[in-house]
C-alpha angles and dihedrals in degrees: 000000000000116000116248097199118125122257102271094200094055091050093050093048093049090048090052093050092047087049092051092046092052092047091052092049090048090049092050091047088053093048093048091049088046090053093049092048094043095243128118090229126025107248145104099268119107124233116256118246117239133178112286114256126218114283096244092051088048091055096048092047090046092048091048090047092048092050095048090050091050092051092047094048092046092052092048093047092046089051095047090049094055090046090054092048090053091052089052092054098253108157146179093292091057093053094048090051091049092053092047089051090053093050091048091052089047092055089050092049098088090054094049091047089053092053092044093052091048089048095053101033108028118112087215092067121080103190133203100001109180118240102161146016100262122093091246095047097111136113139195122227121207107200128194118241089228106081097179105126133340115309132219116256135222118196105204124193113195126223129230110149087275088282107073106024115143137171095234090065085077096055093106094051089044095052093045095050092042088062088055093054096261124131114225123198112191105200116211118207140181114279128211124302092028090059144358127246088270089057092051091049092049090049096050090045089055090050092051090047089053092051094046094050105036108021089101085071090065095044096270126141111240088200094059109052121144127191119216130177134183125208107315088006088059090054092046091047092050089051089051092055095045094047090048092050090052093050091051092047090055091050094247118160110255135180094224138020132232087229087067090068112083097193143353125221119193114192120197090334 
């Protein structure tokens, strides 16, 4: 009859690996505590007093010591990270996909840097125009270089799963439409947990009100305003239109009207 006992060698190897992992974690904690309390090792002993060295020698030795500590801690954390990933069942395929993703992001980096440069340094971009009293009540305007006559306006609400939305995510769209004589207003809003969905809807509604009432100062046509939202921004924009329509049907006073919006575009929302 075949024996049903577990493989002893595998259990011993697993226990040894777990022991090494525990000791590495303990060593890292001791080093961290020693760094906080100003000692090389965490304990009750006091450091010995030695004659003071010249200041430049102290700086060089301190820099070398700090560099060595940083290298040792980086190596230890990296080794612990790979050990933890091995415990979680992360294998060779996962590492290859991670490398492929890193290479893909590296190839896209020149395009992102070009957009970022235009966003921060282009004269066509008016960043962080205040439209409300909350910290995130800001919007970016992308203006065409051609200033002949009033321009159509697109109010764009970016996505971000309601937690990472930011007005700069619409910079590529804003720059592309500005080259086609269209003004783009990218509205920022509070994210969770800074605010609830109601707060987000309120922020975007205030941004739309700002555009409807003041866009003519920037060369926009108040009779040609279009609302666009992407992902979570599409949901928030739809809620803004619905809430505004309900207020108007009840006869409540409002600062803008749904009739001022010529069209609504919801992308992947």
